[in-house]
N, C-alpha and C positions, 0 to 999 in steps of 0.2 A: 561769699556770706552775705549775700542778698538773701540768698532761701533761707541761709538759718534768720537770718531779722525778722522775714515775713514769717516763719514757723514758730517762732518765739514772741508774736506780736498775735498769730491765730490763735496760741494755747494763753494768750495775758487773755483773748476776752471771752475765754470759757467760763460758766456758773461758777465751778468750782477753784477757780484760780487762787483768789482771796484767801479760801479755806486750806489750798493747799502751802501760800507762801504761809500762812501765820502756822503753819505746823512744823514747815522746814526752817523759820525762826525760834520755833520754840525747841526743837532737835539739835540746830546747829550752833545753839548757846548753852549747850549743855550736855550731848556726846560726838557730837558730830560734824566735824570743822567745814562747813562750806559757806561762800559770802552768800548770805540771800539778797545785798542791794542789785545782783544780776540779775534777779527775780523778781524785785518788787517792781523796779522801774517800770519794765515793759509793763507791767500789769496797772500801776499807775495812769503811764502815758496811756491805756486804752481806756480806762476807767479812770477818767481827769475829774469827774464830777465826786469820787469819793476818794483822790489821793489822799486827803489830810487825814481822814479817817483810815486809814488804810497803813499810813504813816504810823499811824497813833497804836495798831494795835498789831502793829509787827512790831514795835516797841516794847509794847507788855507782853507780849508773846515772847518776846526774847528774854526780857528779866525775868519771867517765870522760868522759862528755859533755864538759864542761869542761876536761878534760888535751887532745883536739880540736880543741875552741875553740883550745886555746894554740897546737898546732902547726901549726893552719894557719894562723894569724897568722902565725908565727913562718915558717915554709916559704915563704908566698906574698905576705907582705906587700907584696914587692919587685912581684910580677907583676901582683895581683890590688888588694893593700889600698890602696897608692897612688893609685890610676887611682879606688876607691870613693873616700874620704875627698875624691882634686879634686873630681870630680864634688858631691857634696854643699855644697863650699868650705868644706871646715873644717881647711886647713891650715895656715893659723896655731896653730887653737886647736890644734892633734895635736900641734905642732912644741913645744909653751909644758907642756905635759901630758907629754910623751917628755921633757922638761927637766928637769922637777921629780920624776919617779922613778929612782933608780937603779939599774943591770945586777942590782947585788946583790938588787934586792928585788920584783924581777919575778917570780921563784916565790911568794913571800910574799904578793902581789898577790895573783894568779891564784886559792890554793891556802887561802888564809886572809882 
């Protein structure tokens, strides 16, 4: 366990570590669900003088990734999304979910 800890701290001290977590934050909130906090905290521990800025930019990139995910779903649901839902057999669940929300609430559900 100690070697894993040392490896993470070693990677966190590299120059590209901030750009990497910003990219992961963007991807995580749009298409690839991996928790960014396990990558962000070691970088913040190593770069304490930039911890607040790192947290801010991770949040910004996460919101931008969420917006991308929303637009991907909005524009590609008919061609890709419906097939994926059908593949997993969630058609009825998805229909009941979409009937329970209104079109006016979509923006607020995604962003808040």
